[in-house]
N, C-alpha and C positions, 0 to 999 in steps of 0.2 A: 176669639179663634186664634189669634196670634199667640196668645199666652199658652194655649194648649199645644200648639205646634212647637214652641220653644222648649217646653218641659222635657219631652223625651230626648231631644237633642242634647240638652244640658246633662241629663242623667247618663246618656251614652258617652259623652265626653269625659264625665267624671269617672265612669267605670273604666274606660280605656286608660286614663291617667293613673288610677290606683292600680289597675292590673299590670300596667307596664312598669310601675315602680316596684311592685312585688316581684315580678319576673327579673328585673334588673338586680334587686337585692339578693335573689336566690343565686344568680349567676356570679355576683361579686362578693358573696359571703366570704369572710376571712376565717371562718371556723372550720378550716380544712387544711390538710397538708402536714405530713410528718415525714421528715427526711430520714431514710434508713441509715443506720450506722455502718461505716466502712470498717470491717474487721479483717481485712485481708492480710494485715501484718501482725496480728495478735493471736494468742492462744488463750482461751478463757476456761476457767473452772469456777463455777458458782455454787451457791447453796451451802456454803461453809458456815456452820454455826459455832460461835465462840461465846464463852461466859467466863470472864476473867476479872480479877480485881487489881487494885493499885492504890498507891498513897493518895493520888489525885485522880480526877476524871480524865485528864489528858494522858496521864501515865497508864491508866487502865485501857484507854482506847488505843494507845500505841502498842501495848502488849497484845491486845486483841488482833491488831493488824499483823504483828509479827507471827502469831500463831496461824493466821489465815494464809500467810505466804508459805509457811512450812507445810501445812496440810494440803494447800492447793497444789504445790509442786508434786507431792507424793501421789495425790489423787490423779493428777494429769499424767504422771509417769505410768501409773498402773493402768489407766485407760488406754494409753498409747501402746503398751506392751501386752495388754491382756493378762496381767499378773496381779496378785494381791498387793494391797497397799503396804503390807509388812515387809515386802521385798524391795520397796523403793529406797533409793539412796537418800541419805540425810545431808543436805548442803548447809554450809554456814550462812548465817544471816547476811554477811557482807556480800556473798555471791548472789544470794536471792535478791538483794537490793538492786543489783545490776540487771537481773533477769526480769524483774517485775516492772511493768510500765505504769500500772495504775491499780487502785483498789476500788471496787464497786460496792457501795453500801446499799444493799437491798432493803434492809430494815435494821434499826438499831434503837437501843434504850440505854441512855447514859445516866449513871448515878454518881454520887460524890466519890465513891471508891469502887464502883463496879461498872462493867461494860458488857452488855448482852446484845448481840447483833447477828445478822445473817449477811455474810459478805461474799463477794466474788473477786477473783484475782485475774488480772490480764497480764500475760507474759509476752515479752517481745519475741516474735517468731524467729527472727534472724539470730538472736542470742541464745534462746532456750531450745531452738530446734535440734541442735546437735546433741545436747544433753538428754533431750526427751526422745530422740530417735525419730523425729517427724520433720526433718529438714527438707525432705523431698516433697513433691507435689502429691496431693491426695487425689485418688481416682474419683472423679465426680461425674454426675449425670450430665446430660445435655441441658442447656439453659431452659429453665421452667418458669413460666410466668405465674407468680403466686397471687391469688385473689382471696383476701380474707373477707369473710362475710359473717356478720353477727345478726342474729334474728332475735328481736326482743319486742314484746307486745304485738306480735304479728307483723312487724315491719322489718324488712331485710335491708341492711346497710353495709356497704363495702367501704369505699374511701370518699363517699360524698360528704361525710362529716367525721370529725375526729372521734374515735372511740377507743376503748381499752384494748380491744382485740387487734386493731391496726397498730396501736402503739407498741404492744407486746412484740409483734412481728418486726416493727421498725427497729426496736432496740435489741433484737436478738442477733447475736454474733454468729454468723454462718460460716466462718472460716474453716471450722472442723466438720462441717456437715457434708455428707456424701452427695447432697443435692445442691445443684447450682441454681439458687433462687434468683429470679429477676423481680425485685420488689419495687412497687410504684409508690410515689410520695403522696398522691392525691392532689397535686397541684396541676394547674393548666387544664389540659384536655383529659386528664386521667379519669375524672368522675363520669365523663360521657362514654369512654371506651371500656373501662374496667368497673363494672357494677354487677349487682346481683341479677338484674334482668338479662344481662348478656350471657351469664353462665347457664341460663335455661334455653339458649338458642343453639341447637346443634349444627346449624348451617355452616359449612366450611368456608364460604366466601368471605364473610366478615371476619372470621377467626384468622384466616390467612393474613388479612390486612393488619389486624391487631398484633399478631405475633411478629410479623415482619417489622412493624413500627417499633416494638420494644426489643427486638433482637432475640426472641425466644423461639424454641422449637416446639413446645407443647405447653399445656396449662395444668396447674394444680389448684384446686379449690379447697380452702380450709374454712369450714363453716362451724359456728357454735350457736346453739340455741340456748339463750339465757332466760331462765325462769326464776322469778323472785317470789318468795312466800308472801311478803308484804314489803312496801317501800322501805328501804334501809335495812331489811332483815336478811335472813339467810337466802342464798341463791344457789342454783344448780345449773351447771353448764354441760350440755351434751355436745361433744366435739366430734365432727365427722370429716373425713378426708375423701376427696374425689379426684379423679384423674381424667383429663381429656375433655373435649367439648361435649361428649356424650355422658359426662358425669358418672364414670365407672366408680362405684364405691370401693374404697380401700380399707375402711375400718372406722370404728368409733369407740369412744370411751366417755366416761362421765366424771366430773370433778365438782366439788362443792366449796362454797365460801361461807364463812360464818355471818358476814354482814357485807354491806356495800363497800366498806373500806378494804375488805380482803379480796374484792373482785380483781384488781390489777395483779395481785400475786397469783390468783387462780389462773388468769390469762397467761402469765409467764410460764407456769407449769404446763398449761395446755399447749403452748408453743413448743416446749421441749419434748413433750410426748408426741405431738404431731410430727415434729421433725424426725423423731425416732421411727414413727410409723412409715413415713415416706422413705426413710433410709433402709428399712427392711425390704420394702418393695423394690428399691433400687438395687440392693444386693442380690435379690432374686431375679434381676433382669426383666422386671415387669413395667419399667418406666421408659420403655423405648418410644421415641416420638412417632406419632401417627404419620405415615407417608402422605395421607391426603391433605395434610396441613402445609406441605411444602409448596411454596409459591412456584407455579409452573413458569418456565422460561418462555419468553415471547416467541411465537413461531418465526421461523426463518423465512423471510419473504424473498423468493428468487426474483432478482431483477430481470425484467424481460430483456431478452437479447434483441437488439435492434437489427433486424434483417436488412441487408442492403438491397434496396430496390433496384431491380434491373432497369437499365436505361430504357426509357420509352423511345420507341422508334420515332424518328423525325417524320412528322407528317409532311408529305410532299403535296405540292399543288396538283390538282387534277390536270391530266393531259387534255389538250384541245388542239383542233386543227386551225392553223393560221395560213391564209392564202397570201402568197407572195407573188408580186409582179416584178419581173426582172427586165430592166432596160440596159443593163451593162453588157458589153460584148463578151465578158468573161463569165463562165459558168460557176455559180457559187454552191453547187450541190455538194461537192466534197467537203467544203468548209462548213456547211450546215450540219452535215452528219458528224463532224468532229466536235460540235458544241455539246457540252453536258446538258442533258434534259431533252435533247432531240431524239424522239423515238422512231420517227419514220419521215422520209422525204419522197414525195411522189411528183413526177414530172408530167405535166399536161402541155405538150408542145415544147417550144423553145423559150417561152416567156412566162409561163404560169407554173408555179410550184405550190404544192399542198404539204405543209410542214406540220407534223404532229409533235407538239412541243409541250413540256411540263413547265409552264410558266406563262408570263404575260407577253404581249407583243413588245412592250418597252424593254423587257429583259432580253428578249431575243435580239432586238436592235442594238442594245448595249454590247452584247456578246459579239455581234458582227462588226461593230465599230472598233472593238478592241483588236480584231484580226485584220483591220485595214479596209473593210468594206464600208461604203457609204450608203446610208439608208435614208428613206424619207417616210416618216409616219405622221406627217402633219395632216393628212387627209384621212379618209376612211379606208384607203388601200395601203397595204404595206409594200413599199417599193425598195428594190435594190438598184441603185442608179449607177454604181461604178465601184472601182477598186483602186485604192490609193494606199499602198503599204506604208506603214509608219517608218520614218527614217530614223536610223540609229544615230545617236549623237556622235559626231566625229571626235575622236580623242585628240586632245591637245598634243602638239609635237613635243617630244622629250627634249630637254635642253642638251646642247652639244657638249660632249665631254671636255673637260678642261685639259689644256696641253700640260704635259708633265713639267714640273718645275726644273729649271736648269740646275745641273749638278756642278759643283765647284771643280775647276780644272786641277788635275793632279800635277804636282811639280815634276819636271823632267829630271831623269837620273843620268849622270855621265858615267857610262861604262866604257872601260878601255879594253878593247879586244887585243889580244896579243897578235903580232904579225906572224903570218905563217912562216914557219921555218926559222923564225928568229931565235937567236941564242940569248940565253939569259946572261945578264951582267954579273 
């Protein structure tokens, strides 16, 4: 019986260990994440086909790159001005070398004396902008979160694993696009937030949090359904664009690839056409952000104003009658009536008083003693036995004033008075 009880427990522990390891492996998989290229400082012209020869393979390749620079600048000038390529200016190779930042090799075939390739040229925006007439900023849309989705064999994948569709968008240079894309890399928390399942949820609450996290105003979904005739053989891709959490369709198109090796090139063409599709909708003013996706500001909470409480009335002691027996030859009635808290004084003969007082007999006795009356409350009867006014302290005599200090005697002056009637000598 002990062995039977241990077997299910051992199987359960083994299942949890294996399942936990699989889950950890899925979370920590390194087969994800493609960083998008930063093309904010470059101008790109791709798809330039060259077929040139040379004495050596290196010379043929160098000649091909020279031709790509010339044709790339003319094509870029014609695109910026909306004019035919034949009207584009011809710049010397020395000037083009200063404008070109790099050459992109899309595909190439190198022979001993021949070079056949499809190239792209990147021009420095700050240097070539004035010559091309695109030095200013391009009017672009609001930031749009881009979610690439590829559906193959019935499974939809976004950025959970690296795929050709995600790579094509990551390598696409968006500096000349009218749409301001916010592209995710697929690292960190991206697979949990940006995935195919989230695009099927129209609820605005989660979308507000996602768009606020990535700094976007709305969402664009670029989806491709990839179908292969057989493994490694021809493939067909149906590309569709959607806008907003409600997946409003914007359009679709179909591209083909001869074999699996040509699928990346098909994806690159699909990105270019998808960007053109989004650009047409942006030019028509149909990619305005949904106001329901704006994160509402927190409500303003009015701080309660603390009302000053009215001062509570001082609770006074209840009034009671105190019977006073007077043995003093002097009448204390007038003094009793001047004491605060005394409400009424009644006389019953010459020796008995009934005092209605708001307080205790001890308080009344203290008030009388402060006024010079002597009382006796040692027994059960309140007595006034005499009057002895409090003597005021005699002020100390002021010191006698000091006698003035003697002044020094003035010296006598001898004045000679003339004799009356005397003649002058």
